[in-house]
N, C-alpha and C positions, 0 to 999 in steps of 0.2 A: 413582596413582586412572588407571585408563585412558582413553585421550586422548576416545572418543567420549564416555564418562558425562560427563565434564569439560566437553564440548563442551555435551551435554544440560543440563547444571547452569546454567551460565553463560545460556546461550540462556532457559530458566527463568527466571533473576534479572532478564531483560532484561525480557520479555514480563511478566511478574509486575508488578517495581516501576514501570514503565509503568499497567497495571492499578491497582494500589493506590494511586498518587499521584496520577494523574487524576480517582480515584472518591472512594472514601472516605475517604481523607487529606485532598483539597485544601480542602474549605471549613476542617478544623479549622487545616491550616498556613495558610492566607491570613489569618485570621483573627489566627493568631500572627506571620506574617514579612510579612504583605503579599503585593500582588499580583507586584510584583518578584520579594521573596523566595522568592515560593515558585518563580516562574520559573526562578530563578537556581539553586535548589537542585533541580529539576526537569531542567533540562538537565544540571548536572553528572552527576547519576545516571542518565542516558539514555547520556550521552558513556560515563561510566565503565563501565557495563553491554555498551553496546552494544562498544567497545573491547576488555573482558575477554572476548568472543564473538568478535573479531578475533583476538585473540593465540592462542588455544588454536584456533582452526577450522586451523590448519597443523601443529599436532602431531596430531591426530585422523590415525588411521588412515586409509589409501585402501583402501578395500574393495572387494570386484568389482561392476560394475553390475548392477543388478538385471534389466535388459533391453537389448536391443543397440538400440541408436539410430542409426537412417538416415538418409535425408534426407526422406521423407516427415516423421518427428516434427521433422525440424529446418525444415521449410518451414510447419508448422504451428505451431512456435514461434516461427520469424520474424513469422506473420502475427499472432499474439497478441500478441507485443510490440509491434507498431507501433501493434495497438488499444489496447494498456494508455499509450504514451505520450500518444496523442491524448487520452486520457481526463486522466493526468496534466496537460497542459500547459492543456486544457479547462478544469481544476478551481481553476484559480489564480485567474480572475476573476470576480467576481459569485457566489461561493461562501457559499452563507448557515452552514456549518456553518464557514470561518472562526472565529478567535478575533477576537473583536471585531465581527462581522457582524451587522446589525439588518434584514438583508433578507429574511428568512424568508417575511414574508408575501406581499410582492409579487414574489418573485423567479421568473423564468421555467422552467419547465420544458421546456427545449430544449438543443439542442446535447446534451453528454454527463451535464446534468443529466435530459433526458427519458429518457436509458438507466438512470441512478442518481442518487439523490441524495449517493451517498457514491463519485465517479469516482475521485479521490484513492487512498480504502482497497481498491476494488476494483481498480486498478491496482498499488496493490502486491504484493495475491494474485494476481493474473496473474502479475507477475512472480515469486512464487513459482511457481507451479504451473509457469511455462514453465521454472526453473531446474530443477526435479524432474523433468521431460520427456526434456529433454536432458542432465542429469547426476546418474544415478539412482544416488549412492550415498550411503553413511549421513550420511557427515558434512555432505552437501550436503543433505541432505532435511532431518536437523535444524534446518538453519538456515534453510530455506526455509519449513519447518512453521511456523516461530517466527513468519516475516513474515507467513503465511497468517493465524496465528489473531491477531496483533496486530492485523491489518489489519479482518477479518472482527466478529471480536467487540468491539473497539475501536468500530465503524462501528454495531453494534447498541448498545451504552452508550451511547454520543455522542446516539444517538437519544433514550434514557430522559433524558441531562442536560439536551440541549436543551428538550425537552417541558417540564422543570421549568421553564427557566429563560425559557422564551417559550411557555406553553400555547398560545396563540391563534396567534400565525403558525407556531411550528413543526409546529402540527396540521393548519394550512391546506396547509404545503409537502408534508408526509406527504402528505396528500388529492391532490396533483398530480404524485407521484413515487412510487419505490418503492426498495425497501432491495435487492430482486434485481433484476440487470439486466434488462431491455426488459422486465420485468412493466407497468410500467404503462402501456407503449405496448402490450402485446397486450390488456390490460383496457380501452382507449381513454381515459385519463386523461391523458396524453402522447404526444406527435408526434415521431417520429425524422426529423431536419434540423436546420439550424439552427445546424450548427457556425461558429464562428468560426476567425476566419484565424491567430488566436492556439492554437488547438487544432489544425487540422490542419495548418498551417502550420509553429507551434512543434511540435508533435509529430512529424513527419516529422523536421526537423530534430535533435531532439533524440534519436529512434530513430536515425539513420543515428550519431550521435556515440558517444553508447553502445552499439551493437554492434560499432561500429571499436574503442573502448576495451579491447576485449575480447583482442585482436589485442597490445600492448604492455602489458599487466596482468596477462592468465592463459597468453598465449604459444599462443591458437586462437581462430582467426576465428569469429563472431557473427551472425546476421541474413543478410542480401545477403551480404555480404563472405566470410561460407563459400564463395560459390560465384565471387565476383570475385577474390579474391586466393590 
């Protein structure tokens, strides 16, 4: 089988298994196995399909880039990844979408949550977009699109699931926030600002470390390190 087709199949298995287990099969599996049993199964499937995609990726052919990547695109990617890092770290505290959270009715739409109620999912989606921008080869696009679809479709499905579990609280949270970044701010339902130190400081440190890690792991510099080393 062609390496690109095999990678596409493994990416589809990774994304598809997540959606199937998280939504139509979750309730019957939890009823049969219990919450801990389901989480164990989910983790095994997630790691197995992610590992399969990772193992196939190096074997896929290295196609020609679809466009030239110059300093302009690298600069844009660098800024976008900093924003994604702030959103990711900011999403780790007081996030009503986290498993077990029950603060949707009282949560404040500030900081990263003023931008979108799904900052973690959008951080992953931005990661995918950035990697397509700076490395536009077939195998990388397949993996990046899988991450984007998993993140953004997953966020929409999460809204539906959370609304079913907590109709009043989640509806109130949706009324103060937006799925699309900056939509609630533009509509006057949220304000820009109020970012905590965990978002700004943590995001900056994470961004510096993650972009630096491209040097030993991928063999080329990313982010500001492209111009510093």
